[in-house]
C-alpha positions in Angstrom: -34.5 45.0 -71.4 -37.4 44.5 -68.9 -36.6 44.0 -65.3 -38.5 40.7 -64.6 -38.6 41.2 -60.8 -40.6 44.3 -61.3 -42.7 42.8 -64.0 -43.5 39.8 -61.8 -44.5 42.2 -59.0 -41.5 41.9 -56.6 -40.5 45.1 -54.7 -37.2 45.6 -52.8 -38.9 46.9 -49.7 -41.4 44.0 -49.3 -39.0 41.4 -48.0 -39.1 37.7 -48.8 -42.5 36.4 -50.1 -43.7 33.4 -48.2 -46.4 31.0 -49.2 -47.5 27.4 -49.5 -47.5 24.7 -52.1 -49.3 21.3 -52.3 -49.1 18.4 -54.6 -52.5 17.2 -53.6 -51.4 14.2 -51.5 -54.1 11.8 -50.4 -52.2 9.6 -48.0 -53.6 8.0 -44.8 -53.0 10.1 -41.7 -50.0 8.4 -40.1 -51.1 9.4 -36.6 -54.6 8.1 -36.8 -54.7 5.7 -39.8 -57.7 7.6 -41.2 -58.0 8.0 -45.0 -60.4 10.8 -46.1 -62.4 10.8 -49.4 -61.3 12.4 -52.6 -64.2 14.8 -52.3 -63.1 15.9 -48.8 -59.5 16.3 -49.8 -60.3 18.5 -52.8 -62.4 20.8 -50.7 -59.8 20.9 -48.0 -57.3 22.3 -50.6 -59.6 25.2 -51.1 -60.1 25.6 -47.4 -56.3 25.6 -46.8 -55.8 28.3 -49.5 -58.5 30.5 -47.9 -56.9 30.0 -44.5 -53.5 30.9 -45.9 -54.9 34.2 -47.3 -56.5 35.0 -43.9 -53.1 34.4 -42.2 -51.5 36.9 -44.5 -49.4 34.6 -46.6 -48.3 35.8 -50.0 -49.0 32.9 -52.4 -50.6 29.4 -52.7 -49.4 26.9 -55.3 -51.0 23.6 -56.4 -49.2 21.1 -58.6 -50.5 18.2 -60.6 -49.8 14.5 -60.0 -51.3 11.6 -61.9 -51.1 8.5 -59.7 -52.6 6.8 -56.7 -52.6 8.7 -53.4 -52.9 12.1 -55.1 -56.0 14.1 -55.9 -54.7 17.1 -58.0 -54.8 15.6 -61.5 -57.0 18.4 -62.7 -55.1 21.1 -60.8 -56.3 23.9 -63.0 -59.9 23.1 -62.1 -59.1 23.2 -58.3 -57.1 26.5 -58.8 -60.3 27.9 -60.4 -62.3 27.1 -57.3 -59.5 28.6 -55.1 -59.5 31.8 -57.3 -63.2 32.2 -56.6 -62.9 31.5 -52.9 -60.1 34.1 -52.4 -59.5 37.7 -53.2 -55.9 38.8 -52.4 -53.5 35.9 -52.2 -51.4 35.2 -55.3 -51.9 31.8 -56.9 -49.8 29.5 -59.1 -49.5 26.0 -60.3 -46.7 24.1 -58.6 -46.1 22.7 -61.2 -47.9 22.2 -64.4 -46.5 19.2 -66.4 -45.8 20.9 -69.7 -44.2 17.8 -71.3 -47.5 15.9 -71.5 -49.9 18.7 -72.3 -50.5 21.0 -75.3 -48.9 24.4 -74.7 -51.9 26.1 -76.4 -54.3 24.4 -74.1 -52.2 25.2 -71.0 -52.1 28.8 -72.1 -55.9 28.9 -72.6 -56.5 27.4 -69.1 -54.2 29.7 -67.3 -55.2 32.8 -69.2 -58.8 32.0 -68.1 -57.6 31.5 -64.5 -55.8 34.9 -64.7 -59.1 36.5 -65.6 -61.0 34.6 -62.9 -58.5 35.7 -60.3 -58.2 39.3 -61.6 -54.5 38.8 -62.4 -53.4 36.8 -59.4 -52.6 33.6 -61.3 -49.1 32.5 -62.2 -47.7 29.3 -63.8 -44.8 27.1 -63.0 -43.9 24.7 -65.8 -42.2 21.3 -65.0 -41.4 17.9 -66.3 -42.8 15.4 -63.7 -40.6 13.6 -61.2 -43.0 10.6 -61.3 -43.2 9.4 -64.9 -46.2 7.1 -65.1 -48.1 10.1 -66.7 -46.1 9.6 -69.9 -47.6 6.1 -70.7 -51.0 7.2 -69.3 -51.3 10.0 -71.9 -49.5 8.2 -74.7 -46.0 9.8 -74.7 -42.7 8.1 -75.1 -40.5 8.4 -71.9 -37.4 8.4 -74.1 -38.5 11.9 -75.3 -38.5 13.2 -71.7 -36.1 16.1 -72.2 -37.0 17.0 -75.7 -40.7 17.1 -75.0 -40.3 19.5 -72.2 -37.8 21.8 -73.9 -39.9 22.2 -77.1 -43.2 22.6 -75.3 -41.9 25.0 -72.7 -40.3 27.1 -75.4 -43.6 27.2 -77.3 -45.5 28.2 -74.1 -43.2 31.1 -73.6 -43.4 32.1 -77.3 -47.2 32.2 -77.0 -46.9 34.4 -74.0 -44.5 36.8 -75.9 -46.8 36.9 -78.9 -50.0 37.5 -76.9 -48.3 40.3 -75.0 -47.2 41.9 -78.3 -50.7 41.5 -79.8 -49.3 39.2 -82.5 -50.4 35.9 -84.1 -48.3 32.7 -83.5 -46.5 30.9 -86.2 -44.4 27.9 -85.1 -43.3 24.5 -86.1 -41.7 21.7 -84.1 -41.4 17.9 -83.6 -44.0 17.0 -81.0 -47.2 18.9 -82.1 -48.7 20.2 -85.3 -47.5 23.6 -86.6 -49.2 26.8 -85.8 -49.9 29.2 -88.7 -50.9 32.7 -87.8 -52.8 31.3 -84.8 -54.7 33.6 -82.5 -54.5 32.3 -78.9 -57.5 33.2 -76.7 -58.5 34.3 -74.2 -55.8 36.9 -73.3 -54.8 36.9 -69.6 -55.0 40.0 -67.4 -52.7 42.6 -68.8 -52.0 40.3 -71.8 -49.2 38.5 -69.9 -48.8 35.3 -67.8 -46.0 35.1 -65.2 -44.3 31.8 -66.2 -41.6 30.1 -64.1 -39.5 27.0 -64.9 -39.4 24.3 -62.2 -36.0 22.8 -61.4 -35.7 19.8 -59.2 -32.1 20.5 -58.0 -29.6 19.5 -60.7 -27.4 22.4 -61.9 -27.8 21.4 -65.6 -31.6 22.1 -65.5 -31.0 25.4 -63.7 -28.5 26.4 -66.4 -31.1 25.7 -69.1 -33.5 28.0 -67.3 -30.8 30.7 -67.2 -30.0 30.3 -70.9 -33.7 30.6 -71.7 -34.0 33.8 -69.7 -37.0 32.6 -67.5 -37.5 32.8 -63.7 -36.7 29.6 -61.8 -38.5 27.8 -59.0 -35.9 25.5 -57.3 -37.0 22.6 -55.1 -34.6 22.2 -52.2 -36.5 19.4 -50.5 -33.9 18.4 -47.8 -30.2 18.3 -47.1 -27.4 20.9 -46.6 -28.2 24.3 -48.0 -24.8 24.5 -49.8 -25.8 21.4 -51.8 -28.1 23.6 -53.9 -25.7 26.4 -54.5 -24.4 25.0 -57.8 -27.9 25.2 -59.2 -28.4 28.8 -58.0 -24.9 29.9 -59.2 -25.3 28.0 -62.5 -28.6 29.7 -63.1 -27.3 33.2 -62.5 -24.1 32.6 -64.5 -26.1 31.2 -67.4 -28.3 34.3 -67.3 -25.2 36.6 -67.4 -23.6 34.5 -70.2 -26.8 34.9 -72.2 -26.8 38.7 -71.9 -29.3 39.1 -69.1 -29.0 41.0 -65.9 -29.1 38.1 -63.4 -30.1 40.3 -60.4 -33.3 41.3 -62.3 -34.7 37.7 -62.4 -36.8 36.5 -59.5 -35.9 33.2 -57.8 -38.3 30.9 -55.8 -37.2 28.1 -53.5 -39.5 25.3 -52.3 -39.2 22.7 -49.5 -41.3 20.9 -46.8 -42.0 22.9 -43.7 -43.5 22.0 -40.3 -43.9 24.0 -37.1 -44.5 23.1 -33.5 -44.3 24.9 -30.2 -40.9 23.2 -29.7 -38.3 21.7 -32.1 -38.8 18.3 -30.5 -42.6 18.4 -31.0 -42.3 19.5 -34.6 -39.8 16.7 -35.5 -41.7 14.0 -33.6 -44.9 15.0 -35.4 -43.5 15.5 -38.8 -41.3 12.4 -39.3 -44.2 10.0 -39.7 -45.7 12.3 -42.3 -42.4 12.5 -44.2 -42.1 8.7 -44.1 -45.7 8.4 -45.3 -45.2 10.9 -48.1 -42.1 9.2 -49.5 -43.6 5.8 -49.2 -46.9 6.5 -50.9 -45.4 8.7 -53.6 -42.3 6.8 -54.6 -42.3 3.5 -52.6 -39.1 4.8 -50.9 -38.1 5.7 -47.4 -36.7 8.8 -45.9 -34.1 7.5 -43.4 -34.6 8.6 -39.8 -30.9 9.3 -39.5 -31.2 11.8 -42.3 -34.3 13.4 -40.9 -32.4 13.9 -37.6 -30.2 16.3 -39.5 -33.1 18.6 -40.4 -32.9 20.3 -37.0 -29.6 21.9 -38.1 -30.0 25.5 -39.2 -28.3 24.7 -42.5 -30.8 22.0 -43.6 -33.4 23.1 -46.2 -36.2 21.0 -44.7 -37.7 23.7 -42.5 -38.8 21.8 -39.5 -38.8 23.2 -36.0 -40.2 25.8 -33.7 -40.8 29.3 -35.2 -37.4 30.6 -34.0 -35.5 27.8 -35.7 -37.5 28.1 -38.9 -36.9 31.8 -39.0 -33.1 31.2 -38.7 -33.3 28.5 -41.4 -35.1 30.8 -43.8 -32.7 33.7 -43.1 -29.8 31.4 -43.7 -31.2 30.2 -47.0 -32.0 33.8 -48.0 -28.4 34.8 -47.3 -27.1 32.0 -49.5 -29.6 32.0 -52.4 -31.0 35.6 -52.4 -34.4 34.2 -53.3 -37.4 36.4 -53.7 -40.0 33.9 -52.7 -40.2 30.8 -50.6 -43.1 28.3 -50.8 -43.6 25.6 -48.1 -45.1 22.2 -48.5 -47.0 21.6 -45.2 -49.7 19.1 -46.2 -47.1 16.3 -47.0 -47.9 12.8 -45.9 -51.5 12.9 -44.6 -51.6 15.6 -42.0 -55.1 16.6 -40.8 -56.5 19.9 -42.0 -56.8 21.2 -38.5 -53.2 20.7 -37.8 -52.2 22.2 -41.2 -54.2 25.3 -40.2 -52.3 25.5 -37.0 -49.0 25.5 -38.9 -50.3 28.2 -41.2 -51.2 30.3 -38.2 -47.8 29.9 -36.7 -46.2 30.7 -40.1 -48.3 33.8 -40.5 -48.1 35.1 -36.9 -44.5 34.2 -35.9 -42.4 33.4 -38.9 -43.5 35.7 -41.7 -43.2 39.1 -40.0 -39.7 38.4 -38.7 -38.4 37.0 -42.0 -39.8 40.0 -43.9 -38.3 42.4 -41.4 -34.8 41.1 -42.0 -35.1 40.5 -45.7 -36.2 44.0 -46.7 -33.5 45.8 -48.7 
């Protein structure tokens, strides 16, 4: 059986991969009240990815969201622009909403992106935490689970068949059958690196383990131990399904913000967190809960470089993840301030974390 860590390009002596992810937020800046145009925000996403590459980060991820105050509805198009503007940094969706798209079309798009990027493109498949997309594209929300499971299985089947040089024959409930279908184009090396997005619940993580696919786990905020059931459930499900659990890569994802001091970082980031929750979900992130994020065991990685290093090492000790991706453009931050966080991440945090996570 193939060691997926090796197949996905992870090496034991490289240490923890560290990168960024964005959902394409288009919120007003909470510090200035300024709202930038859609055109400017799209081009800033490319600019941020280029800056991340220059800072030595490992990967940049861009998800899709289909509602007001977001700009990444056509995330694959923006990823194409980023692929052309960069040359080394790995790229991925973060995530692609598989439930409301045709798996054949997803594969065509990302195989093309793989060729454009010379093999740097990956794909994280998810279900959508904000569900207005279902009615927008004509899907029944009552089929939420079934749509994702069937389409994600088909996406992985296509990947397997393309890699083997075989045609695809398939039938299911939510799309027309495929009869000896040839899926084109073929990605670089005839294989796409596909991950399953998990929002935190252990039952979804267990499904990822049973399916034998790498998992990207969103840990957002709260005590690190609260996410251990998902990590343990995933690895136990892999083992129960006959896989070698330690051969499957794991990614974790959460917001991150850096300042010269812990107090500066928290003072600056809370208005952005409040903004992000308000404009995305109409909800609030309690200030009392945010105050807990300065604890080393909280998964929202806010603080000075020293504290964030300790947080990431603590999380790595618990989860044993191979990659961490940080959301640093949450809630309307300016691109100049985002670049400063990227610089601190690349200069101060990344080298220390890699040094201590190499095996």
